[in-house]
N, C-alpha and C positions, 0 to 999 in steps of 0.2 A: 411431439415436443419440438421446439425450436431453440437453438442456443442463441447467445447474445449477438452473434454476427448474422443471424437470420438464416443460417444453414441448419439442416436437420441435425439434431443433437447426436453426437457420436457416442455409442456405447463402448465399453471396454472390449466387448466381443468383436465389434466391427473394426476397432482399432487393431486388435490381434490379427484379424484376417488380412487387413491392409499391410501390416508388418510382414506377415508370412509371404504375401505376394511379392513384396519388394525385396526382402532379405532371405527368404527361403527357410526360415525356422520360426519357432514359436517363442514369443517374448514374455517377460514379466512386465506388468504395467503398474506404474506409480501415478498418483495424482496429488496435486497441490492446489489449494484454492487461491482465489484473489482475496483482497481484503478491503474493507472500507473503514475509515477512521471516523468514529462518532463525534469525538471532541478531543482537542489537544493538537492544534496544528502549528507547525514550525517550533514545537517545543522539544522534539526528539534530539536534535543536534545541539540543543542548549541544556542537555542532561536532565530534561524535565519529565513530565508525566504525559502519557497518551492513553487513549481508550479506543483501540481498534477492535474489529470483529472480523474473523474470516468469513467469507461468503461463498455460497454454493455455486460458483463458476470455477471451472477447473482447467489447469494445464495438465494434460495426460502425457506421460512419457513411457513409451514401450521400448524395451531394450533386450538384447541378447549378446553374449560374448562372440567375438570373432577370432580367427586363428592368428591374425597378424597384430602388429602394434599400431593399428590405426583407429581413429575415432571418426566414424562416419555418421553424419547427422542429416536426417531428412526432416524438413519442416513442411507440414501439410499446409499451414497458413500461407507460406511463401512459395509453395510448390518448387522447392529448390533443395539440392543436396550440397553439403559442404564436408570436406574430408581433411583431417589433420593427422600428422604423425605424432604419436604420444611422446616420442623422444625429442621432438623439435617443436614444441608448442610455442607460439609467439608470446612475447612478454606483455604486449599491450593490445587492446582491441582496435578495430579499424572502423567502428560504426556500423558493422554488418550485424544482421540478426543473430548470427552464430556466436557473437561475443559473449552472450550470457551463459552459453553452454561451455565454450572453450575457457572462459574465465574461471568457472568452477573447477574444471578439470586441471587447469594450471595451478590453482591454489591448493587443491588436494595433492597433486604431484609434488609441489614445493614443500608441503608439510610432511612428506615421507610416506604417503599412501601409495601402495603398489597397484597402479591402475592397469587393467588389461584392455586389449583391443575390444571395441564395442560398436554395435550398430544401435543407433538411437532414432526413434521415430517420434516426433513431437507434434502434438495436436493441441493448439491453444484455444481455450474457450473463455478467456478473460479479455474483455475489450482492450485493445492497445491504445495508449495515449489518453486514457480516460481517468487516470489517477487511481486505478483500482489494483495496482501492483502486479500487472501482467509480468513484468521482468522478475520480480521476486518469486512469483509463482513458478516460472521456468527454472530459476536458479535452485530453488529449494527441492523441486521434484527431481531435477537432474542430480543434485548433490546426494540426496537420499538414495537414489537408484545406483549411482556409481559407488557409494560407500558400501551398500549391501553387496554389490557384485564383487567388490574387493574383499568382502568378509570382515569389514571394519565396523565396530560398534561405536556409536557416539551419542552424546546427549542432544536433545533438541536445541538447547542453548548454543552448543558448539556448532551445530548445523547452521543455525541462524548467523552466527559470527563468521563462519567460513564464507557463506553466501554474501554477507555484507562486505567482507574483505574483497571478494571477487568483483563486486560492483564498484567499490572505491578504487581499487588498485588496477584492475584490468580494464573494466568498462570506462572508468574515469568519472563516475558520478559520486559526488560526496554525500551520499545518503546516510541517514542515521540507521539505527537497527530496527526501527518499528516494523517495517514492511516484512522483512524476513522473519522476525520474531512472531508476528501475527499469523503468517502463513504456516509456520511450523508448529505453533502452540494453540491454534484455534480450537474451540470446543463448541459443539452444537448447542444452540439456544443461549449462548453466553458471550458477553463481551469481555475483553481483557483490560484490566487496569495495569499498565506497565510503567515501572520506574526505569527510565532509560539510562540511569547511572548505575544502579545496583543490579539491574535486570531481574529484580524481584517483581512478581506479578500476582494478581489474584483475579479469580473469575467472578463476574457479576451477572446475575440472572436478567434476561430480557423477557418481559412478560409475553405470554403467548397471544394475548389480544392486541399486540402492537407489532407492526411489521417495519422493516427497514426498506424504504423505497429510494432507489438511487436514480437520479435524473441526469442523463448525459447531455450536455449542451451541444455536443458535436463540434465544438470549436476548441482549438489549441493555439494560443497566440505564441508567435515565434520567439518572443523575448523571454519566455519562461526560464530557460537555463541560466542566462546571464544575470537575470534579476534574482534568482535563487542564491547564486554565489554572492551577489551584492548584499542581500539580506543577512547572510551568514557573516559577512565582514562587518556590517553595522552592529550586529549583536556582539561580535568579538570586541569591537571598539567600546561598547558599553561595559563589557566585563573588565576590560583593561582599566577603565575609569573607576569603576566600583571597587576593584581590588586594591586601589591605592588608598581608599578611605575606610574600607571594612575588611577585617581579618577573615580569612577562609573563603573568599569569593573566587571560585574556579570557573563558574558558569552562571548564567542568569538565573538558573535554578536556586542559587544561594542568596539571591537578592529579594528583599520584601518590598511590597508596595510603599511602605513607610520610608524605607531607605531610598527608593526611587524618588519619592516626593521631596526628600531632604536635599537631594542633589540635582533636582530637575533643572534649576537655573544654570547649571554648569555644563549641561549636555547640549550638543547641537540638536535642533528640533527633530530631525529624522531619526537620530540615534535614540532620543528620548521616546519617540512614538514606537519604534521597534521594540525597545525594552519594555515599555508599558504593555504592549500586546503579549509578549512572552511571559512576563511575570503574572499578568492578569489571567492568562490562559491556563497556566499551571494551577492557579487557585480554582479556576472554573472546573478543571478536570477532577480535582479532589472533591469539590462540591457535587459534581455530577455523579461520582461513584456513590456518594452517600444517598443521593436521590434515587438511583437505581436499586440500591440495597433496600430502601424503604418503599419501593414501588411508587415513587412520586414522579410520574411521567410529565406532569405539568411543569414541575420545577426543572426537570431535566431539559424539557423543551425550551424554557426561558434561557437556560444557560447556553443552549445551541444558538439561540438568537443573538445573545451577547457576543458569542464567539464570532459569528459572521460579521457583526458590526465592527468588531475590533480588527478582524482580518481586512475588512474593506477600508476602514478609516486610518488605523494606526500602522498596520503592516503593509497595506496597499498592495495586496496580491489578488484581489477580486477583479472582476471585469463586468461590463454591462450585461453580458449573457448570464453570468452566475447570479448577479443581483436580480435580474428579471426572473430567473427560475425560482429564487428564494421568495420573491414577492408573490408570484403565482401560487406557490405552495402555501404561503401564509393566508391566502384568500380562500383556500379550499377547506372543506369541512373535515373535521376529524384529525387535523394535523397538530401534533404536540409541539414540534419544532422543526426548523429547516436551517441548513447552513451549507456553505461551500465545503468541500472536502478535498484533501490532497494539496499539492503545492500551489495551485492557483492559476490564474490567467487562462481559464477555460477548464475543461474536464467536467466534473460532476458535482452535484449537490447531494447531500444525504438528508433524508426526511424520516422522522418517526411518525407513523400514521396508524390510527385506529384500524384494526383489521377489517371492520365492517365498511370502512370508507375508502379502501384502497382502489377499488375499481373506478369509482367516481373521481378520485384524486388523479388517477392516470389519465382519464379522459379530459378533465378540465385543464390540467397542466399542459398536456400534449397539444391540445387545441389552441390554448392561449399562446404558448411559445411559438407554435408554427405560424399563427396569425401575425404575431408581432415581429418575428425575425425571418420568416420564410424558410426556416430550417425545421426538419422533423426530428425531434429528440428521440433518443432511445431511453426507455424507462424499465428498470429491472426491479422486480419485487423479490426481496431476499430474506433469509433468516440466517443467523449465525451458524457456521458450519465447522466440522472437524478439520484439523490441520492435515499436513502431509501424511500420506500412507499408501498402502497398496490399494489399487482401484478394485 
């Protein structure tokens, strides 16, 4: 077996051996998956609906207590150790890989949880920068591990909220709750329909004869962060306008397409198009949930196509490489639907593919993409997986 980085896949047993060699005792090992979002992009921070699934690529965290009040973290991926005093944790991240671990420890300590000194060994199997939530995977695995070590019980919803808080306040990324929620609540062979306002969710079956195939463009355009914050501001400008005309509008989630149409002449063009994407995307997620429930994969795939078109034209977060990857997928046999997934400007596409056609799909998309861009993509064939737990 190979993992997503092309290294031999690490078993929990091998990780335990490495931990013992480094720290001298035997650890408990937790794992948290990555996630892919099937449909519902840029709706989470607008109080909307999303449909993620946890995927079988894992961050594994091995840990054991130590006698002093220190947090010692070894990252196998970065071949580097970072050590912090639990009584003097920093208030803000520095852009270092350890921020995701220290941020979680800081949030737990600030919420009154009595943390003990600990050795942590982190082995990440979720591709970094691909939009598959490698950061949420680290946060949730670490949070679950530290809570258990401190003898604290908590719900999976609270776990997701604590990790989102760490990313918002310590790391400084204004993410919604979807990533941490999917990583903690994932279920094998099922997608999640999540209401990002109420945090109510339901599980949706994914047929066994269809696979999720994720195609990594291997590009990440540098403007992603600033553009993300700009999109949030444009959505907020829309909310401010609608709330003056319609009662009870707190987020774009509360606006209908009819109301958008009624006020479209009053909105700046960019704000209009951003709002049209979010409002339309929320409606598509609800329709997509119905399609999965009825096993109508053709309908589901058509909604994926509409989602990509809207992200490309109205929300303007796609890029040439993502558009090419979607086009190549649509030309392959057995594809129900394809779309970009994640924040945009690079990263991955998600494709729903007939199981019998997966191998041919991988070959044709990989060959076409490499021929036209000179880049070799990474392609991951996935099924929905269980959320965080003991490895």
